[in-house]
Each structure stands twice: as structure tokens, then as C-alpha cells.
C-alpha positions in Angstrom: 38.0 -6.2 -5.6 36.6 -4.3 -2.6 36.9 -7.5 -0.5 40.6 -8.0 -1.1 43.3 -6.8 0.9 46.9 -6.3 -0.4 49.7 -8.0 1.6 53.4 -7.8 1.6 56.1 -10.3 3.3 57.2 -8.9 6.7 59.7 -11.6 7.4 60.4 -15.2 8.5 61.0 -16.8 11.8 61.0 -20.5 13.3 57.8 -21.9 14.2 57.5 -22.9 17.8 54.8 -25.4 17.2 56.2 -27.4 14.3 59.7 -28.9 14.2 61.7 -27.9 11.1 59.0 -25.5 10.0 59.0 -21.7 9.7 56.6 -19.0 10.0 56.1 -16.6 7.1 54.6 -13.5 8.2 52.5 -11.5 5.8 51.5 -8.0 6.7 48.5 -5.9 5.7 49.5 -3.0 3.5 48.8 0.3 5.3 47.4 -1.7 8.3 48.4 -3.2 11.7 47.4 -6.8 11.1 49.6 -9.8 10.4 49.0 -13.3 9.0 51.2 -16.1 10.2 51.6 -19.0 7.6 53.8 -22.0 8.5 55.7 -23.3 5.8 58.5 -25.8 5.1 62.3 -25.2 5.3 62.9 -25.5 1.6 60.4 -22.8 0.9 61.5 -20.7 3.8 65.0 -20.9 2.5 64.0 -19.8 -1.0 61.9 -16.9 0.4 64.6 -15.9 2.6 67.4 -15.8 0.1 65.5 -13.7 -2.2 64.5 -11.2 0.4 68.3 -10.6 1.2 68.9 -10.2 -2.5 71.4 -13.0 -2.7 72.1 -15.0 -5.7 72.7 -18.8 -4.9 75.2 -20.7 -7.0 72.6 -22.8 -8.4 68.9 -21.7 -9.1 66.1 -22.7 -6.8 63.0 -24.5 -8.5 61.1 -21.3 -7.9 63.9 -19.3 -9.8 63.7 -22.0 -12.8 59.8 -21.5 -12.9 60.1 -17.8 -13.3 62.8 -17.9 -15.8 60.8 -20.6 -17.8 57.8 -18.4 -17.6 59.4 -15.2 -18.7 61.1 -17.3 -21.5 57.7 -17.8 -23.0 56.4 -14.4 -22.3 54.1 -15.2 -19.5 54.1 -13.2 -16.4 52.4 -13.6 -12.9 49.9 -10.8 -12.4 49.0 -11.6 -8.9 48.9 -14.3 -5.8 45.5 -14.6 -4.2 45.1 -16.3 -1.0 41.5 -17.2 -1.2 40.6 -19.7 1.5 41.6 -20.6 5.0 40.2 -24.2 6.1 41.4 -26.7 8.6 44.4 -24.8 9.3 45.5 -24.5 5.8 45.7 -21.4 3.4 44.7 -22.0 -0.1 46.3 -19.8 -3.0 46.0 -19.4 -6.6 48.3 -17.9 -9.1 47.1 -15.8 -12.1 49.2 -15.8 -15.2 48.9 -14.0 -18.4 50.8 -13.9 -21.8 49.1 -10.7 -22.9 46.3 -12.4 -24.6 45.0 -15.1 -22.2 44.8 -15.4 -18.5 45.1 -18.5 -16.6 44.5 -19.3 -12.9 46.4 -22.1 -11.4 46.2 -23.5 -7.7 49.2 -23.4 -5.7 50.5 -24.0 -2.1 50.7 -20.6 -0.5 54.5 -21.1 0.3 55.3 -21.8 -3.5 53.1 -18.9 -4.5 54.8 -16.4 -2.2 58.4 -17.7 -3.3 57.2 -17.1 -7.0 55.7 -13.9 -6.3 58.8 -12.1 -4.5 60.8 -13.2 -7.5 58.4 -11.7 -10.1 57.7 -8.7 -7.9 54.1 -9.5 -8.2 51.3 -8.4 -5.7 49.8 -10.7 -3.0 46.2 -10.4 -1.9 43.7 -12.1 0.4 40.2 -11.5 1.5 39.0 -9.4 4.5 37.4 -12.6 6.0 40.6 -14.4 6.0 42.5 -11.6 7.5 40.0 -11.0 10.2 39.9 -14.8 10.9 43.8 -15.4 10.9 45.3 -12.1 11.5 46.8 -10.6 14.7 47.7 -7.0 15.7 51.1 -6.0 16.0 52.2 -4.8 19.3 52.8 -1.2 19.4 56.4 0.0 20.4 54.9 1.9 23.3 53.6 -1.4 24.9 56.9 -3.3 24.0 58.8 -0.4 25.9 57.0 -1.2 29.1 58.4 -4.5 29.3 61.6 -5.4 31.2 63.9 -7.2 28.7 65.6 -9.0 31.7 62.4 -10.1 33.3 60.0 -11.6 30.9 58.9 -14.8 29.2 59.2 -13.3 25.8 62.8 -12.8 26.0 63.3 -16.5 26.9 61.1 -17.6 24.1 63.1 -15.4 21.8 66.4 -17.2 22.8 64.6 -20.5 22.0 63.9 -19.6 18.3 67.4 -19.7 17.3 70.2 -22.1 17.8 71.8 -21.4 21.1 75.1 -22.8 20.0 75.6 -20.0 17.7 75.2 -16.4 19.1 74.0 -14.9 16.1 71.9 -12.3 17.8 75.3 -10.7 19.1 76.7 -10.2 15.7 76.8 -6.9 14.0 74.9 -6.3 10.8 78.4 -6.5 8.7 79.1 -9.8 10.6 75.7 -11.2 9.8 75.9 -10.3 6.2 79.4 -12.1 5.9 78.0 -15.3 7.6 74.9 -15.2 5.2 77.0 -14.9 2.2 79.3 -17.9 3.5 76.1 -20.1 4.2 74.9 -19.4 0.6 78.3 -20.3 -0.9 78.2 -23.5 1.1 74.5 -24.0 0.1 73.6 -24.3 3.7 70.3 -22.5 3.2 68.6 -23.7 6.4 71.3 -21.7 8.4 71.0 -18.9 5.9 67.3 -18.5 6.6 68.3 -18.4 10.5 70.9 -15.6 9.8 68.5 -13.8 7.4 65.7 -13.5 10.0 68.1 -11.9 12.7 69.8 -9.6 10.0 66.3 -8.5 9.0 65.2 -7.7 12.5 68.4 -5.9 13.2 68.0 -3.8 10.0 64.4 -2.8 10.5 64.2 -3.0 14.4 61.2 -5.2 14.6 59.8 -5.9 18.3 60.3 -9.3 19.9 56.4 -9.7 19.5 56.5 -10.0 15.7 58.6 -13.1 15.9 57.1 -14.8 19.2 53.7 -14.9 17.6 51.3 -17.9 18.2 51.2 -19.4 14.8 48.0 -20.7 13.6 48.1 -21.3 9.7 49.9 -24.3 8.2 51.0 -24.8 4.6 53.4 -27.7 4.6 
């Protein structure tokens, strides 16, 4: 247990090195390090919708899985990201019915999507955190940068669809747009809106979203 570090979901952004993929950013609890995991669009959409507390018209596969488990009295005790090899994060899910405990292998993207629905803790090892993690840039360092004269600002503009100026919308407008996307079941666009809305609400720096991503889980 001493070798394990608890993580929480910080957010999602578009992967800059994998077309059609997203970066899931996991943050160290009470620490500055972040782990980027590249995941597919369906899993990103599933995670983004739950992060915003939205209810889709029809349940996702992850919703169905959790409902099925709860129906039989099975709960997810934890998610453990136990290995990182060849650019891939390996995870396992620990389930319990009160008497028995079962550990199942899982893609990290699916494991996180299930964990966020069951409010289960997420862990990894110190070694994986040291190997794949990066330090979040401090607000003081970010304040020294000129937003009108920097490469990071240009990269930020490339993350989202330039045809839709979502970054200029207010929080209220983004929330309405997100609801509209979910009603249309356009979850890919909903994931885009969700990321911008999250940043506006939490005031994250550009450095969090413009990270060089190293972990793949497709």
C-alpha cells in the first residue's frame, strides 16, 4: 500500500499526436504531478458526459455495466493502474460482493469510465508516476508569458475546431451547447464543449492542456 499513489481525474483534451484520440489527464492527490493517458473517442465521450453530470438519452455501455453489477450486489472497490509498458497503461478492477473479491484486467480508459460512475478510487504506483508523470506549470510561470506572443497560444487554438469559437462563449452558453449536443447524441462535440467548459470553471492554465502526451490506451 505504501507504494501506491491515489489519483483523480483532472480533465480531457484533444491528443496532438493521435488523430481522433483524446488525452485523459489524471492528477496525483495532494501533489503536482499529472499522468496523460491517450484514449479513444467513445471512452472520452463517456467520461466527459459523466464529469459534467449529464444524463444521456440512452445509457452508455459503462452505465449498463455499473447498473448490472449493482443489480447483483457487486461493487467496484478500486481501479489500479499497475503497469506501463511500450506506451500502454495496464489496469485492473477489483470487485466485491461482500464475501468474495475478484480482480479483472481492463483497459485504463474503460476502468476510469466505470470508476467515475461508481465513485471508486483510482491508484497507481510511485514508479509509474515518476516514469510517465509531468509537473504542472505554476501560475507564476504562466503569468510571465505573453498570451499574444507565444507558441502555446497557437497550439491552444489548434486543439479545438477553429470553425466553432467555443472558447469565446460564456459558461452559460457552453452549458446550453453541451446540453444540445447530448440531446442530439453528438458526444464527440460534447467532449469538446465539456473540456472548454471545465477550463473556464476551474481556471486551468494552458500548460495543462498543451502537454506532450506519452501514454496510449486505444
